N, C-alpha and C positions, 0 to 999 in steps of 0.2 A: 051690744056688745054680743051676746051666745050666739048671735046671726053671723057676724062679723068672723069670730072662730069660727065659725063651722064652716064658711063657705072659704077659711085660709085654708083648712086642713082636706078639702077636696083639693083646694088646686095644688098642695102638696102630693096628693096619691098620685092624682094624674101626670104631675114632671117625674115623678119616679117611675109611674107605666113607661112612658114614652121613651124616660132614658134608659130603662133597659132593652124597650123596642130597636131604638137606631145604634146600639152599642154595636161599634166596627169588629174587624177579625181580630181572633184569640189570638196570642204569639209566644204562651207558657210550653214553652219547646223543650222536651224532656228526652226523651229516648227513642230510636227507632225501632219501630216493633209490628208486623213481624223484620229480622233482618235484613230477609232477601227481597230483592227489587219485584216490584209485582207487576205481572204484565197478564193484558186482557186483550180477546176478540169477540167474547161472547157479549151480546145483547141482553139478558136475563141476566140479574143479579148473582153475583159469586161471591163468597167471605173472604175478607183480607184475613180476618180474624174475629174470631168468637173471644177473644182476651184481647180489648185494648183497654188500659188504664186512663185515667183524663192527663194529657199531659203526651202521652205517644202520639208519636208521625208515623204513618207510611209512605213510603217512596214508591210512586207508581210511573211507569214508563205511558206516555201519551205520543198520539201522533196528529200532527197537523192538521185540520181540517172535523177531527172524530170529532162527537159530541161523547163525555161522562157524566155518569153518573154516580154519586156517592151518598151513601145513607144507612143510617144507626136506628131507623124506623121499623119497630116489629121488636124490641130490644126496652129491656124498661128497667133497668138497673141505677141507673143516672141522669139525670137533664143533663143532655149533650148539647153542645156547640161545634160546626165543624169550621174548620178556617183550611185556605184553601193558601201555596205559597212557593214561591220561588227555591230552589235550594237553597241558596244564600238567606231565605227569609229576610230578604230587604224588600219583597214585591207582594202585595196579595192581590192574589186573580179572584178569588168569591167566598163568599161568607152567610152562613146562613146558625138560625134558631129557630127554632120550635116551629117545625117544619110539619110535624105529622106529631101532636100534643106535647110533650116536653122532650121530643127526640128530632134530629134535624137531616135534610138534604142538601147537597151542594150538587148544580146540572150547570153545567161548564161546555164549551167547545172550546177544543188546544189551537193556541194560535200560529202552534209551534210543536216538532219531533223533539222528543227530549224527557225530561223526567220532572215532576211538583211532590209537594212534602203536605198530605193533608192530615193536619193537628186537629185530634180529637179532644175536648176539654172540656171539663163541669163548669154548667153556668156556676158563676159568673167569672170564666177565663182560669179555673180553678184546677189543679192536680186533683186525683181519685185514684185510688188504690184497687175500685170494684172494675170487673171486665165487664165490659161492654162491647158487643158484635159491632163491627164495622163492614160494608159489604159496598159493591162498586158493579157496573157492568158499562161496557161500551155501546150504550144505548144505538146509534148510529152505523153500529157494526150488523154483519149478518146480510142478506141478502140486498147485493147490489152495492155493497161498501167496497170502494175500490182504491186500495192505496199504491202509490204512484211511485217510484223509488229505486235505487239503483244499489243500494245495501241495506246494511242490518239485519237483523232473525225476525227469523219467523219462527213464533212457536205456538204452542197451546196455551188454552187459556190462563192455565197455572204456571206460566212463564219456564222460566229456563229449571227451575228449582223445585216449581212444585208441582201437580196431579192437577191435571181436567177436572173438570165436574159433572156429576152426572145430571142427565137428561137436557143436552146440549143440542143444539141441532144451529146451524150457521154456515155462512158460505160468505168467504171474503175474496179478493183479486186481486192479486196483484199484476201492477203493468210496470214497464221500463220508464225509470225516469230520463233519459235521453232516446232520441227521437229516430228511431230506425234501430234499436238494436229491439233485444229480446231477453226475458226475465228469466232467470237460470236459479235452482236452489241445489245448496248441496246437505243433504239433510245427514246430519251427526249422532243423530240418536232418535229412536224410534220404537215406541212402545205402545201400544192401542188396544185394549182388548179384544182377543180372539171372539169373531162370527157374530158378537153384540154392538161394540163399539168400530168405526170406521175412517177413515178418511178418502175421499177420493178426488182426483186429480182432473181436469180438464185443460184442453189444448186450447184455450183462449178465454176472452171476456166475459165469459158465462156460460151455462151447463148446458145451453147448447152444442155446445162447442165436444168435439172428437173425444171422449175420455181416455185418460192414459193408463187408468186405472183406481181398482179398489185397494186400500190398503190396510192390514190388521196383521197382528202378531203370527197370523198363519202363513203371510207373504207383508212383510216387514218394506219399507220404503228406505231405503239405504242409497246414499251417493248421489248423483248428481239426476238433476231432471229440470228440463229445459224446456220451451217452447222451442217447435221446430218448425221447419223453415217453411212450411207451406199457413205459418199461422202466422198472420200480415197482421195481428191486433200486436201481435208480444208477449202476451196476456196468460197468465195461470190463474185457473178459478178452482179453488178449494172447498168442499162441503164437506165438512166431520156433524159425526151424529152419534152420542153416548146416550146408553139408554138407563135403568134406573139402578144401577148400581156397579158396584166393581171399577172405582174410576183410577187410569193409570198414570207412570210418568209423562206421556203424550210425546212430544217431537222437539225435534230443534233445528233449524236449517239455517244458513248463510244464504245473505242474497245477495245474488248481482246480475251485474245487465252483460250481456255478450250480444257483439254485432252481427249482424243478419252477413251471411256467407257471400260474396261477390262470385263471377264466375271464373275457373282454375282452366286455363286449357293450355297444352304442349304446343308450343309456338311452332319452333322446329326443330329439326334435328338431322345431327350429320356426322359419320363415321368415318375411320382412319383403319384400315383399306374402306374405300369406298363402299357403299350398299347397290344392289341393283334390284329393281321394284321386277317382283315373276306373280303376277295374279294377283296385284295391288298389294302385294307384302315386299315389305323391306329384308332385304336376304344379305348377309355378310359373310362372304367364304373364305374361312381361313384353313393353314395346317395346323395338326396339333403343337400347343406351347408357343402360337401367335401370337401378338397382342392386338386389341382391337380399343382404341378412342374415342368411344363419347361425346358428342353436345351437344345439348337441349338446352332450348331459349323456354319462356313460360310466357303466355297470352293471356289478358287479362281485358278482356270485352268492357265489363263493369269499369272500370279503374273507376277512383274520384268519386265512387257515387255514397258511402257508406264513410270511406277511408281507401289510403291509398295503399296501393298493389304496388311491387317492382320485383326484378329479378335477384337483388340486391338485397332485400329483406324474405325473401324466398330460401326451402329448404327443397334441395335435390335430392330424393334418394332411390337411387337403382337397384334397382335385384337382376342377377344377369343370371337364372336362372340355373346355376350353377352349386348354388348353397351359398356364395357371396354377394355380399352387397356393399355398395362405398356410397360416399355421399358429395354433393358437388354440379356445379355446371357440366364441368368438363372432369369425365373419372376412366380410366385403363384398366384392361382387365384384360390376363392371361390365361387360354382355356386350354387345359392337356387334355382331357379326353374328349374320342371322335363319339359326337352326339349331337342332336340340334337343340337349342338350347332359346326359348323366347324370353327375349327383354324386356322388364316395365318398370317403367318410370314415376313414380310420388312424386307431386311439388304442391307442398304446404304453404299456403302464405304467411303473412304477418299474423291473421287472424284467424290458423288455425283452419281455414280451408283448403279443400286439395282436390286436384282433377279427376276426374269420371272417364277421359277418354285414355284408349289404349294407345300405347309409342308405335304399335306394328312394327319393331324389331326383331328380326330374329336370327341367330349366329349358325350358320353348319359350321361343324368342325370335319376335316376327312377323315375319312378311315385308312388303315394299312393295308396298300393291296394285296392277294393273294397272288404269290409267285409260284404257284404250287405247277409244277409240268416244267418248268424252262430250265436248259439244260444245255450241254454243249459237248461235242463228237467233233474225231473222238475224244475218249478221258480217260488215261491222260492223254494232254501233246506233246510231241514230238517236233523240235529245232524245226523249219521249213517245211513239214506237214500244213496242207489247208485242214481248217475247222469250221466247223458248221456251227452257229449260236442258234437257237432254238429259243425263242422266249415266248411265253406265257403268262397271262396275267387278268386275275378277276376281281370284279367290284365285290367289296363285304360291305353289305347295306347296315347304315345307322340308323339309331332309335330316337323318335324325340318325343318326350311326356310333357306334359301339360296338366294339369289342374291347380289348386292351391286354394283358399277361402274363396270360397264363390259365395256365402249366403250369410248375412249376418244374423243376429239373437232375435231367435222366435218366443215371446212368454204363452209359456202355458197352462192355465190356470188349471187348476182342481175341477173337475166335476162340471167342464161347461156344456159337455155335447155338442162342442162343436169345430168345426174341423179347419187345420191352420195349413200352410203352404207357403213356401219360400222359394223362388225362381232360382235358378241355380244356371247363368248365363256364359256361356262357354264364346270369350271372341279371340282363344288364339289358333283355330280352323281355318281352313279357306274356304269358300263359298261350296265350292264342290265335292267339301269330302263329309264322309257323313258314317255313320255307326249302324254297322250290318250283323253286329252279334253281340252275345251279351259278352262274348272274352274280349271285345273291343277296350273295356273297362274293365282298369287294371286294382282298382279298390275304391270302396266307398266311405272315410268316416266320417265317424258323427260325434260330438262331444253334449251329452246332455245333460242336466240334472233337472230332476223330478220326482215329487216325491211317494210317485206308486208307477212303476213303470207299467206294470200290468193291465194298464188300462190303455196303453199305448199302442195303435196299429201304425205302422208309415209304409208308403207307396214312393217309389220311386218312378217318375212318369216320363220317357222319351219322346215325347209326341209326334207318331204317325208311325213312328217307327218298333220298338217295344217297352214292355210294360215287367217292369221288373216287381215283386212282390217280398218288401221285406216285413215280415215277423219279430216283432221284437219281444218276446218272452226273456221276463224277469222275476224270478220266485216270489209270491206273493206276500207280505208285508214287511219286504224293504221298506227303511223308509229312505232313505237316499243312494242311487246310487248312481256313480258316470260312465261311460262308455266313452274310454279314450282311443287316440288310436293303436 
């Protein structure tokens, strides 16, 4: 009889142990803590909180295809259970108890992009008012991690409201979710420790692609960053490094996709009065105060490739060369002053892509002739007497100015010791026209912003004809200086 009682007590004990081990997810949801949504792309563990109570749950952003780990291992304040649920607490995705002693770990691969709730419970699915540390990581993130999307937000591992962590080194690549498009990031905030932490951007789907720059608070990343036209993948790769101390707020950028540009060309152009072609240039000759009507069409040789182009969805912006502009496929303008003007046309299609070819139309407005020396003899004239009319006229030379913005923005990082150049392409002159003297250049205007102007020298080089050396001497110690026209 004693033997039977002994056996029965063993069976009861075993059932009790088994019951504890097969227990499924807990559902004792109390308060959300922290109150902010958690986001990470770190493949090393970072803290969600160092004071999670039993019954507290964290809200975490997850991305489809990425693998995440949540753990309380490393803390000993109480015996934990972890449960992973959807946001309405109707579907459980994962559960763990006693992965590392009395602490727990969940590893789960997201099947969707969205949010999950991670519940911390004290064994056996109870509340607890003692602090417990909860950490998580995106273990599949890092080198080789590729996110394909055209929406959402790109942040540091601390999310929109937290700081990134110390000792971070990870790489993440964003690729467009729409075929033929390119990833575009709009950075609305950026706070990364100067000199020690940095974010590098590569124009492609890996770190072998050309670099678009390395950024910290000395050179913050702000505004639009987009895959360039030569980037066939349409992807951007980001590499972040933080050192052992002083973690900052990080960054936040909205994600979108933009279509690749298709070719935009000027198709045809007509003028009234009609132009005449001289030396390959279309000249319209008029008198002072006379109107000229311009009509143009666009040409779209790649129409229908990634999107549809047409004149109906394009804008036509005219620059008449005299400070006046107009918009429309057909425009009319009155020239008042005697001079020559180069007329420009910018066609912008439905995707914001523009033409790069030149309209090739110039308007020449006649000068007022000089009639000095014209006279009548005799003077005064008497009735019935013959008179002699002596006419004398001489031409007055007109001038034609040409210039404008001829180069885009060139970034000049501090202390690089590298020379940078920009080509100034003048397309307003005929092939036979040359610059023969420095006096042929009326002015050169440069808008520049640089942390220390004293370390710059500039040279304007006119190939095979003339060299002009311009030295920019700015008082040392100026933090910022802008040279305007």
